[in-house]
C-alpha positions in Angstrom: 8.7 10.9 -20.1 5.6 11.5 -22.1 4.2 9.3 -24.8 2.3 11.3 -27.4 -0.9 10.4 -29.2 1.2 9.3 -32.1 3.1 6.8 -29.9 6.4 8.7 -29.9 8.1 9.2 -26.6 9.6 12.4 -25.5 11.9 12.9 -22.5 10.6 15.8 -20.5 13.1 15.7 -17.6 15.5 13.3 -15.9 14.8 12.1 -12.4 18.5 11.6 -11.8 21.7 10.4 -13.6 21.9 6.7 -14.3 25.1 6.2 -12.3 23.5 7.8 -9.2 20.4 5.6 -9.6 22.5 2.5 -10.0 24.0 3.1 -6.6 20.6 2.6 -5.0 20.3 -1.0 -6.1 21.1 -3.6 -3.4 22.7 -6.5 -5.3 22.7 -9.1 -2.5 19.8 -7.8 -0.4 16.1 -7.0 -0.6 15.0 -4.0 -2.8 11.8 -2.2 -2.2 9.7 -1.5 -5.3 6.7 0.9 -5.2 4.6 1.4 -8.3 1.8 3.9 -8.7 -0.4 3.5 -11.8 -3.3 5.8 -12.0 -4.9 5.9 -15.4 -2.3 6.7 -18.0 0.3 7.9 -15.4 2.9 5.5 -14.0 5.5 6.2 -11.4 8.1 3.6 -10.3 10.3 3.9 -7.1 13.1 1.7 -6.0 14.3 1.9 -2.4 12.4 5.2 -1.9 13.8 7.0 -5.0 11.8 7.7 -8.1 13.2 5.9 -11.2 10.4 6.3 -13.7 7.6 8.8 -14.4 5.6 8.2 -17.6 2.4 9.7 -18.9 1.0 7.7 -21.8 -1.2 9.7 -24.1 -1.4 7.1 -26.9 -4.9 5.8 -26.8 -4.3 3.3 -29.6 -1.4 1.4 -28.0 -1.7 1.9 -24.2 -3.4 -0.5 -21.9 -5.6 1.0 -19.1 -6.2 -2.3 -17.5 -4.9 -5.8 -17.6 -3.0 -8.4 -15.5 -0.4 -7.9 -12.8 2.7 -9.9 -13.6 6.1 -10.3 -12.0 8.7 -10.6 -14.7 12.1 -12.2 -14.8 14.4 -11.0 -17.6 16.2 -13.4 -19.9 19.8 -14.1 -19.2 22.1 -16.4 -17.2 21.0 -18.5 -14.2 19.5 -16.3 -11.5 17.3 -16.4 -8.4 14.4 -14.0 -8.0 12.3 -13.9 -4.8 9.3 -11.8 -4.0 7.8 -11.1 -0.5 5.3 -8.8 1.1 3.3 -8.1 -2.1 0.5 -5.6 -1.6 -2.1 -4.3 -4.2 -4.1 -1.3 -3.3 -6.8 -0.1 -5.7 -8.0 3.5 -5.7 
């Protein structure tokens, strides 16, 4: 996906079909996340497979620095655990 200078997003290509990607998620086990954020380009992998590839060309609304946060989405009762966190700066 590319986000233009006007803030509008455009799908360039799909990395895979949603149903195929959903099969990679381990519901009752550890999942491995790998995120590469270099400048305005972000790539997100889960269990070794690319899920997201975004280039943000919107200088008005994008953030080029900030905090690192681990997020829990709203919903019913759930347990979220994190382990082996590593941060590597280039």
